[in-house]
C-alpha positions as CSV (number, residue, x, y, z in Angstrom):
1,X,30.2,12.7,11.1
2,X,27.4,12.2,14.4
3,X,29.1,11.4,17.5
4,X,25.7,8.9,18.1
5,X,26.5,6.7,15.5
6,X,30.4,7.1,15.5
7,X,30.8,3.6,16.9
8,X,29.3,2.4,13.9
9,X,33.0,2.6,12.6
10,X,36.4,2.0,13.0
11,X,39.0,3.5,11.3
12,X,42.3,1.4,12.3
13,X,40.6,-2.0,13.7
14,X,42.1,-4.3,16.3
15,X,46.0,-4.9,16.7
16,X,45.5,-8.3,15.3
17,X,43.5,-7.0,12.4
18,X,39.9,-8.2,13.1
19,X,36.8,-6.6,14.0
20,X,35.4,-6.2,17.6
21,X,33.1,-9.3,16.6
22,X,36.3,-11.8,15.8
23,X,36.1,-11.9,12.1
24,X,39.3,-11.1,10.3
25,X,39.5,-7.8,8.5
26,X,38.7,-7.8,4.9
27,X,36.8,-11.0,5.4
28,X,33.6,-11.9,4.5
29,X,32.5,-14.9,6.8
30,X,29.5,-17.4,5.4
31,X,27.0,-16.5,5.3
32,X,26.9,-13.6,3.8
33,X,24.4,-11.0,5.1
34,X,25.1,-7.8,3.5
35,X,23.2,-5.9,6.3
36,X,25.5,-3.4,6.2
37,X,29.0,-1.6,5.1
38,X,31.7,-1.4,8.2
39,X,34.4,0.9,7.2
40,X,37.5,0.1,8.2
41,X,41.1,1.0,6.9
42,X,43.4,-0.9,4.8
43,X,46.2,-3.0,6.0
44,X,48.3,0.4,5.2
45,X,47.3,2.9,8.1
46,X,48.2,5.2,5.6
47,X,45.4,4.3,3.3
48,X,42.0,5.9,2.8
49,X,39.1,4.0,4.7
50,X,37.2,1.3,2.3
51,X,33.8,-0.2,2.8
52,X,33.5,-4.2,2.9
53,X,30.5,-5.9,3.7
54,X,29.9,-6.9,7.1
55,X,29.7,-10.5,8.3
56,X,26.9,-11.9,10.2
57,X,28.1,-11.6,13.9
58,X,28.3,-7.6,12.9
59,X,24.9,-7.4,12.0
60,X,23.8,-9.4,14.9
61,X,25.6,-6.6,17.1
62,X,25.4,-3.5,15.6
63,X,22.1,-1.8,14.7
64,X,21.7,0.6,11.5
65,X,21.3,3.7,10.6
66,X,20.9,6.1,8.1
67,X,24.4,6.9,8.0
68,X,24.6,3.2,6.6
69,X,23.5,4.0,3.3
70,X,26.1,6.9,2.7
71,X,27.8,4.8,-0.6
72,X,24.7,3.3,-1.3
73,X,22.6,5.9,-2.5
74,X,21.7,3.9,-5.6
75,X,19.9,0.8,-4.1
76,X,16.6,0.1,-4.8
77,X,13.8,0.8,-2.1
78,X,12.2,-2.1,-0.4
79,X,9.9,-0.5,2.3
80,X,7.3,-1.8,4.8
81,X,3.8,-0.4,5.3
82,X,1.8,-0.8,8.2
83,X,-2.0,0.1,8.9
84,X,-4.0,-0.2,12.0
85,X,-6.1,1.7,14.6
86,X,-4.2,3.9,16.7
87,X,-5.1,5.4,19.7
88,X,-3.6,9.3,19.7
89,X,-1.9,10.4,23.3
90,X,-0.4,13.7,22.6
91,X,1.0,16.1,20.3
92,X,4.6,16.5,19.6
93,X,5.6,20.1,19.7
94,X,7.3,21.6,16.8
95,X,9.6,24.5,16.4
96,X,9.1,25.2,13.4
97,X,6.5,27.7,13.2
98,X,5.6,27.2,9.1
99,X,2.2,27.2,7.6
100,X,2.9,24.1,6.2
101,X,5.1,21.1,7.8
102,X,5.9,17.8,9.3
103,X,3.4,17.3,12.5
104,X,4.0,14.5,15.1
105,X,1.6,12.7,17.3
106,X,2.1,10.0,19.6
107,X,1.0,6.8,19.5
108,X,1.6,3.3,20.1
109,X,2.0,-0.4,19.0
110,X,0.2,-2.8,21.3
111,X,2.2,-6.0,21.2
112,X,1.5,-9.2,23.6
113,X,5.2,-10.3,22.7
114,X,6.5,-12.6,20.2
115,X,5.4,-15.6,22.7
116,X,2.5,-13.8,23.8
117,X,4.1,-13.8,27.2
118,X,4.9,-10.0,27.6
119,X,2.0,-7.5,26.3
120,X,3.2,-3.9,26.0
121,X,2.2,-0.9,24.0
122,X,5.5,0.5,22.3
123,X,6.2,4.3,21.7
124,X,5.4,5.2,18.4
125,X,5.3,8.2,16.6
126,X,3.0,9.0,13.6
127,X,4.1,11.6,11.5
128,X,2.2,13.8,8.7
129,X,2.6,16.7,6.2
130,X,-0.3,19.3,7.3
131,X,-1.1,23.0,8.4
132,X,-1.1,24.6,11.6
133,X,-4.2,23.4,13.7
134,X,-4.7,20.5,11.2
135,X,-4.2,17.1,12.6
136,X,-5.2,13.8,14.4
137,X,-7.6,14.6,17.8
138,X,-5.7,14.1,20.8
139,X,-7.8,11.6,22.6
140,X,-9.5,10.0,20.1
141,X,-8.5,6.3,17.8
142,X,-8.3,7.0,14.5
143,X,-7.3,4.2,11.3
144,X,-4.2,5.0,9.0
145,X,-1.4,3.6,7.0
146,X,1.5,4.6,5.5
147,X,5.2,3.9,5.5
148,X,7.1,2.3,8.5
149,X,10.9,3.2,9.4
150,X,11.5,1.8,12.6
151,X,15.5,2.5,12.6
152,X,17.0,-0.2,14.3
153,X,19.0,2.6,16.6
154,X,16.6,4.7,17.8
155,X,14.0,3.7,20.7
156,X,10.8,5.5,19.1
157,X,9.9,4.0,15.7
158,X,7.8,6.4,13.0
159,X,5.1,5.9,10.3
160,X,4.6,8.3,7.7
161,X,1.0,8.5,6.7
162,X,-1.3,10.6,4.6
163,X,-3.9,13.1,6.8
164,X,-6.4,13.2,4.1
165,X,-6.4,9.3,4.1
166,X,-7.1,8.6,8.2
167,X,-10.5,7.2,9.3
168,X,-11.7,8.4,12.5
169,X,-12.6,5.7,15.2
170,X,-14.5,7.4,18.1
171,X,-12.9,8.2,21.3
172,X,-10.2,6.4,23.3
173,X,-12.5,5.8,26.3
174,X,-15.1,4.1,24.6
175,X,-13.6,2.2,21.8
176,X,-13.9,-1.6,22.4
177,X,-11.6,-3.0,20.0
178,X,-8.6,-4.9,20.3
179,X,-5.6,-3.2,19.3
180,X,-2.9,-6.4,20.4
181,X,-1.1,-8.0,17.7
182,X,-3.2,-6.2,15.1
183,X,-1.5,-4.0,13.4
184,X,-1.0,-4.8,10.0
185,X,2.5,-5.4,8.1
186,X,3.4,-5.5,4.5
187,X,7.1,-5.3,3.3
188,X,9.5,-6.1,0.7
189,X,13.2,-6.7,1.5
190,X,16.2,-9.1,1.6
191,X,16.7,-11.8,3.5
192,X,19.6,-11.4,5.0
193,X,19.9,-14.2,7.8
194,X,17.9,-17.5,9.2
195,X,18.1,-19.6,12.3
196,X,15.5,-22.3,12.4
197,X,14.4,-22.5,16.6
198,X,11.8,-25.6,17.9
199,X,8.4,-24.0,20.1
200,X,6.7,-26.5,22.3
201,X,3.4,-25.1,21.0
202,X,3.6,-26.0,17.6
203,X,4.7,-29.7,18.9
204,X,9.0,-29.4,17.4
205,X,8.1,-28.2,14.5
206,X,10.4,-25.9,12.9
207,X,9.7,-22.1,13.2
208,X,11.8,-20.4,10.8
209,X,13.3,-16.7,12.1
210,X,15.1,-14.8,9.4
211,X,16.1,-11.0,9.3
212,X,15.0,-9.0,6.4
213,X,17.1,-5.6,5.3
214,X,14.5,-2.6,4.2
215,X,15.4,0.6,2.4
216,X,13.4,3.5,2.0
217,X,13.1,7.3,1.9
218,X,12.8,9.5,5.3
219,X,11.4,12.5,4.3
220,X,11.8,13.7,7.8
221,X,15.6,14.0,6.9
222,X,15.7,13.7,2.9
223,X,17.9,10.6,2.6
224,X,17.5,7.0,2.4
225,X,17.4,4.8,5.7
226,X,17.9,1.4,6.3
227,X,16.5,-1.1,8.9
228,X,16.1,-4.8,10.0
229,X,12.8,-6.7,10.7
230,X,12.9,-10.1,12.4
231,X,9.9,-12.2,10.7
232,X,9.0,-15.5,12.2
233,X,7.3,-17.9,9.9
234,X,5.4,-20.9,12.0
235,X,4.7,-24.5,10.9
236,X,1.1,-23.2,10.6
237,X,-1.3,-24.5,7.8
238,X,-0.2,-23.1,4.1
239,X,3.5,-22.4,5.9
240,X,4.7,-25.5,6.6
241,X,7.2,-25.9,3.8
242,X,7.9,-22.0,3.6
243,X,11.1,-22.7,5.4
244,X,12.6,-24.3,1.7
245,X,12.2,-20.8,-0.2
246,X,13.5,-18.6,2.4
247,X,16.7,-18.3,1.2
248,X,19.8,-15.7,2.1
249,X,19.6,-12.7,-0.5
250,X,16.2,-13.3,-2.0
251,X,14.1,-10.5,-2.3
252,X,11.2,-11.6,-0.2
253,X,7.4,-10.1,0.3
254,X,5.8,-10.7,3.6
255,X,2.6,-10.3,5.1
256,X,2.1,-10.4,8.8
257,X,1.3,-8.5,12.0
258,X,3.5,-6.8,14.6
259,X,3.6,-9.0,17.6
260,X,7.0,-8.0,19.6
261,X,9.7,-6.0,19.9
262,X,13.6,-7.2,20.6
263,X,15.7,-4.9,22.5
264,X,19.4,-5.9,22.9
265,X,22.2,-4.6,24.9
266,X,26.1,-4.6,23.7
267,X,29.1,-2.8,25.3
268,X,30.9,-0.7,22.7
269,X,33.5,1.4,23.5
270,X,33.2,1.6,26.9
271,X,29.4,2.3,26.9
272,X,26.4,0.6,26.5
273,X,24.1,0.6,23.3
274,X,20.9,-1.1,22.5
275,X,19.4,-1.9,19.2
276,X,16.0,-2.1,18.7
277,X,14.3,-4.7,16.3
278,X,10.8,-5.1,15.6
279,X,9.2,-8.9,15.6
280,X,6.5,-9.6,12.9
281,X,4.7,-13.1,12.7
282,X,4.2,-13.8,9.2
283,X,0.7,-14.6,8.1
284,X,2.0,-15.2,4.4
285,X,4.9,-15.4,2.1
286,X,6.0,-15.3,-1.4
287,X,9.5,-14.7,-3.5
288,X,9.8,-11.3,-5.5
289,X,11.1,-12.2,-8.9
290,X,12.7,-8.8,-9.5
291,X,13.2,-6.8,-12.4
292,X,12.0,-8.4,-15.7
293,X,13.2,-6.9,-19.1
294,X,10.3,-5.7,-21.3
295,X,10.7,-4.7,-24.6
296,X,9.1,-1.5,-26.1
297,X,6.0,-2.5,-28.1
298,X,5.6,-5.7,-27.2
299,X,2.3,-7.4,-26.8
300,X,1.1,-7.7,-23.8
301,X,-0.7,-10.4,-22.0
302,X,-3.5,-8.4,-20.6
303,X,-6.9,-9.0,-23.0
304,X,-7.3,-5.5,-24.2
305,X,-4.2,-4.0,-24.3
306,X,-3.7,-3.9,-27.9
307,X,-0.3,-1.8,-29.1
308,X,1.7,0.9,-27.5
309,X,2.2,4.1,-28.9
310,X,5.2,5.7,-29.4
311,X,5.1,8.0,-26.1
312,X,4.8,4.5,-24.2
313,X,1.1,4.4,-23.6
314,X,-0.8,1.5,-23.8
315,X,-3.8,1.8,-26.4
316,X,-6.5,-0.1,-25.2
317,X,-9.0,-2.3,-27.4
318,X,-12.3,-0.9,-27.7
319,X,-15.3,-2.2,-25.6
320,X,-17.2,-5.1,-27.0
321,X,-20.1,-7.4,-25.6
322,X,-20.3,-10.7,-26.4
323,X,-23.8,-12.3,-25.4
324,X,-25.4,-15.6,-25.7
325,X,-29.2,-15.2,-27.6
326,X,-31.0,-18.1,-28.6
327,X,-27.8,-20.1,-29.1
328,X,-26.7,-17.8,-30.9
329,X,-23.1,-15.5,-30.4
330,X,-23.7,-11.7,-31.3
331,X,-21.7,-9.0,-30.8
332,X,-22.9,-4.8,-30.4
333,X,-20.7,-2.3,-31.3
334,X,-21.0,1.4,-32.3
335,X,-22.6,1.6,-35.5
336,X,-24.8,4.1,-37.3
337,X,-28.8,4.6,-36.9
338,X,-28.9,3.9,-40.4
339,X,-27.0,0.4,-40.3
340,X,-29.4,-0.3,-37.6
341,X,-32.9,0.0,-39.7
342,X,-31.4,-1.9,-42.2
343,X,-30.2,-4.6,-39.9
344,X,-33.8,-4.9,-38.4
345,X,-32.5,-4.8,-35.3
346,X,-34.4,-1.0,-34.4
347,X,-38.2,-1.4,-35.7
348,X,-38.9,2.0,-37.8
349,X,-41.9,4.2,-36.7
350,X,-45.3,3.4,-37.7
351,X,-47.0,5.6,-40.4
352,X,-50.2,7.9,-39.4
353,X,-53.4,6.6,-40.0
354,X,-56.1,8.3,-41.3
355,X,-57.6,8.5,-37.8
356,X,-54.3,10.1,-37.1
357,X,-54.9,12.8,-39.3
358,X,-58.6,13.4,-38.4
359,X,-57.4,13.8,-35.0
360,X,-54.8,16.5,-36.1
361,X,-57.0,18.6,-37.9
362,X,-59.6,18.7,-35.0
363,X,-57.1,19.8,-32.7
364,X,-55.7,22.7,-35.2
365,X,-59.2,23.8,-35.6
366,X,-60.0,24.5,-31.8
367,X,-56.7,26.4,-32.1
368,X,-57.5,28.5,-34.7
369,X,-61.1,29.2,-32.8
370,X,-59.8,30.6,-29.8
371,X,-57.0,32.7,-31.2
372,X,-59.0,35.3,-31.3
373,X,-59.5,35.3,-27.2
374,X,-56.3,35.6,-25.2
375,X,-57.7,34.8,-22.2
376,X,-58.7,31.1,-23.7
377,X,-55.6,28.3,-23.2
378,X,-56.4,26.0,-25.9
379,X,-54.7,23.1,-24.7
380,X,-56.3,22.9,-21.6
381,X,-60.0,23.6,-23.4
382,X,-59.5,20.6,-25.2
383,X,-57.9,18.2,-22.4
384,X,-61.1,19.3,-20.6
385,X,-63.1,18.9,-23.4
386,X,-61.9,15.3,-23.4
387,X,-60.7,13.2,-26.5
388,X,-62.8,13.6,-30.0
389,X,-64.2,11.0,-31.7
390,X,-61.5,9.8,-33.7
391,X,-59.4,9.4,-30.5
392,X,-62.4,7.4,-28.7
393,X,-62.6,5.4,-32.0
394,X,-59.1,4.6,-32.1
395,X,-59.3,3.3,-28.4
396,X,-61.9,1.5,-28.7
397,X,-60.1,-0.5,-31.3
398,X,-57.0,-1.0,-28.9
399,X,-59.7,-2.5,-26.0
400,X,-60.7,-5.0,-28.6
401,X,-57.4,-6.1,-29.4
């Protein structure tokens, strides 16, 4: 086991059978958080260690680590995604000289603090998969989005993005936009704890502060990782009644903006251990319903879906257009030309008149007379000569009409 995270585990516990947080070994204190599993020994010291859910004090004391998920590899992914304009400070040196690989640059998340009183730029890694010499330009601004991996035991979070979808935003020295509290976050996770605070800025109305557990795949390590984010749901318009829908254990979807970073220090095993938790100001929230059982071949709710093939593909209905015309409703379908002529939707071509036949005969006579001279262009001569008598007669009739 990595020594850097060995403090997360205890093999024997205290002599009185209690954790450092004070809870009885093997006991789950309410409210049940389920944020991580603490590995403790059973009552018989010779028995192998077993995993039990940690209590709420353990969650607030110990940060999470990717090692926590060794026994939970089948947990469903509940990620967090961010998007914003970032300033690229420097290129992170890589020890791998492969033609393609993960490259990283340093940037920052600008936050004013959850109370707006501590504006700081928190260091950030932006990681992408690219070839050597290709990446985000240092000293420039770039808009990008990707998965957010702020592991609570690591001081610097990471964004894993797709290089082909970034947008250059110009030089950093001439950029005039505001970056503070403008990192958008969309996430889904499990509510593991919540509390209510009262802020003077909101006239004593309750503000719900809750922790959500997120699980996502880390492509840098090839393993699942787990982290906590702290959300502040303030009693603003459209969120006054959100306190009732934030329930522990519920899968919840949140949209907000990163506003701060909480750093907590604890003395564990005679040394100082820090945990890092980003704070998000909530702008919208909804409770997810989880997975639903859909019977194969069932009628779907979409208006264009008619039936499902044996391979599972939804076969869509053919497009039709319903348009009001003179008070009547008619539909346009793909039909044959003969059916269109029969229905009168398309008028037949008019039959040639005697004047048309005379004009054609005159043109053919001119072509026959000029056939012996290869330097003569009969078409050009006919155009220069002007329209024939029958053609002039037809034009006169059109003018009268």
